[in-house]
C-alpha positions in Angstrom: 5.3 -10.7 15.9 4.7 -12.3 19.4 3.2 -10.4 22.3 6.2 -9.6 24.1 7.8 -8.1 21.2 4.6 -6.3 20.5 4.7 -4.7 23.9 8.5 -4.1 23.7 7.8 -2.0 20.6 4.6 -0.3 22.1 6.8 0.9 25.3 9.6 2.0 22.8 7.4 3.8 20.6 6.0 5.9 23.6 9.3 6.0 25.3 11.1 7.6 22.3 8.1 9.9 21.8 8.2 11.2 25.3 12.3 11.4 25.3 12.1 13.4 21.8 9.4 15.9 23.1 9.8 16.6 26.7 13.6 16.3 26.8 15.4 16.9 23.4 12.9 19.5 22.1 14.3 21.8 24.9 18.2 21.1 24.3 19.8 24.1 22.6 23.3 23.3 21.9 23.3 25.9 18.9 21.0 27.0 16.0 22.8 24.4 13.7 22.1 21.3 15.9 19.0 19.2 16.2 18.8 16.1 18.2 16.6 13.3 16.9 16.3 10.1 18.8 12.7 9.1 17.8 13.9 7.4 14.4 15.4 4.7 16.8 11.9 3.2 16.8 12.1 2.6 12.9 15.5 1.1 13.3 14.8 -1.3 16.1 11.5 -2.8 14.4 11.6 -6.3 14.0 13.3 -7.3 10.7 10.2 -8.9 9.1 7.9 -6.0 10.1 5.4 -5.7 7.0 6.4 -2.5 5.3 2.6 -1.3 5.5 3.1 -1.3 9.4 6.4 0.3 9.2 5.0 3.2 7.1 1.8 3.6 9.1 3.6 3.5 12.8 6.3 6.0 11.0 3.8 8.2 9.9 2.1 8.1 13.4 5.1 8.8 15.4 6.2 11.5 12.9 2.8 13.1 13.3 2.7 13.0 17.0 6.4 14.7 16.9 4.9 17.3 14.4 1.8 18.3 16.8 4.5 18.8 19.7 7.0 20.6 17.5 4.5 22.5 15.7 5.9 21.5 12.4 2.8 20.5 10.2 3.7 17.1 8.4 7.5 17.6 8.4 8.5 14.8 10.7 5.7 12.7 9.3 6.9 13.1 5.9 10.6 12.2 6.7 9.7 9.4 9.1 7.3 7.8 6.3 10.1 8.1 3.7 12.6 6.6 6.3 10.3 3.5 6.9 9.6 3.3 3.2 13.5 2.9 2.6 14.2 0.7 5.5 13.7 -2.7 3.7 15.8 -1.5 0.7 18.7 -0.5 3.3 18.2 -3.7 5.1 18.4 -5.6 1.6 21.7 -3.9 0.8 23.4 -4.5 3.9 21.8 -8.0 4.6 24.4 -10.4 6.1 25.7 -13.3 4.0 23.5 -15.9 6.0 20.5 -13.6 5.5 18.3 -12.7 8.3 17.1 -15.6 9.9 15.0 -14.4 12.6 12.3 -11.8 13.2 14.1 -10.2 16.0 14.7 -6.6 16.5 18.2 -5.7 14.8 20.5 -4.8 17.2 24.4 -4.8 17.6 24.3 -7.9 19.7 22.6 -10.0 17.2 24.5 -8.5 14.0 27.4 -7.3 15.1 28.6 -3.8 16.0 29.9 -2.9 12.3 26.6 -4.2 10.8 24.5 -2.2 13.4 26.7 0.9 12.9 26.2 0.8 9.3 22.7 0.1 9.5 21.8 3.1 12.0 24.2 5.4 10.1 22.7 4.9 6.7 19.0 4.9 7.9 19.5 8.1 10.3 21.3 9.9 7.3 18.2 8.9 5.0 16.0 10.3 7.7 17.8 13.5 8.4 18.4 14.1 4.7 14.6 14.0 4.1 14.0 16.1 7.0 16.5 18.9 6.1 15.1 19.3 2.6 11.6 19.5 3.6 12.6 21.9 6.3 14.6 24.2 3.7 11.5 23.4 1.1 14.3 23.6 -1.5 16.5 21.3 -3.1 19.3 23.9 -3.1 22.5 23.0 -1.0 24.6 26.0 1.2 27.2 25.7 3.5 24.8 26.2 6.2 22.7 23.6 4.9 25.4 21.1 4.9 26.8 22.3 8.1 23.5 21.9 10.1 22.8 18.5 8.2 26.1 17.0 9.4 26.2 18.4 13.0 22.6 17.0 13.5 23.7 13.7 12.0 26.6 13.4 14.2 24.9 14.3 17.5 21.8 12.2 16.6 23.9 9.3 15.6 25.5 9.4 19.0 22.3 9.4 20.8 20.8 6.6 18.8 23.8 4.2 18.9 24.7 4.9 22.9 21.7 2.8 24.3 22.8 -0.1 22.4 26.0 -0.1 24.7 24.2 1.2 28.0 20.9 -0.8 28.0 20.8 -4.6 28.1 19.1 -6.2 25.3 18.0 -9.6 24.5 19.6 -11.5 21.9 
């Protein structure tokens, strides 16, 4: 990873942490909806980031979120699981030509369809892990599914939206 990419990821780490804990933690639409933007950090890590580094950074970010949300280990576990699954998801949705660069995955580089698919799957993995850990049971109820789907839809919107608003380098 080059130094500008490293600096961008450090800035992204803290920016998403602050947005999550200072803004989104205080947004209350209903008791069924939770907004999560911090998984975007995992989405936008460069393609060839070593898995051990991904998992460590995910754990650290999740742990910091846990400190502010007073949820000991919940976000850290969900983030760590998501980071661990990221490489498998990237392999499954790999474009025909493969990943030819170490750039940050974004819609401009790989296309809208690829990015939507990537973001949707990775965020779904994160929210399913988070929801099961939050319930601390593997039982599924209507309320559980409703909370999961509403949180997923609204979180996906706030994760995808910056790809269309903020300028990104190719």
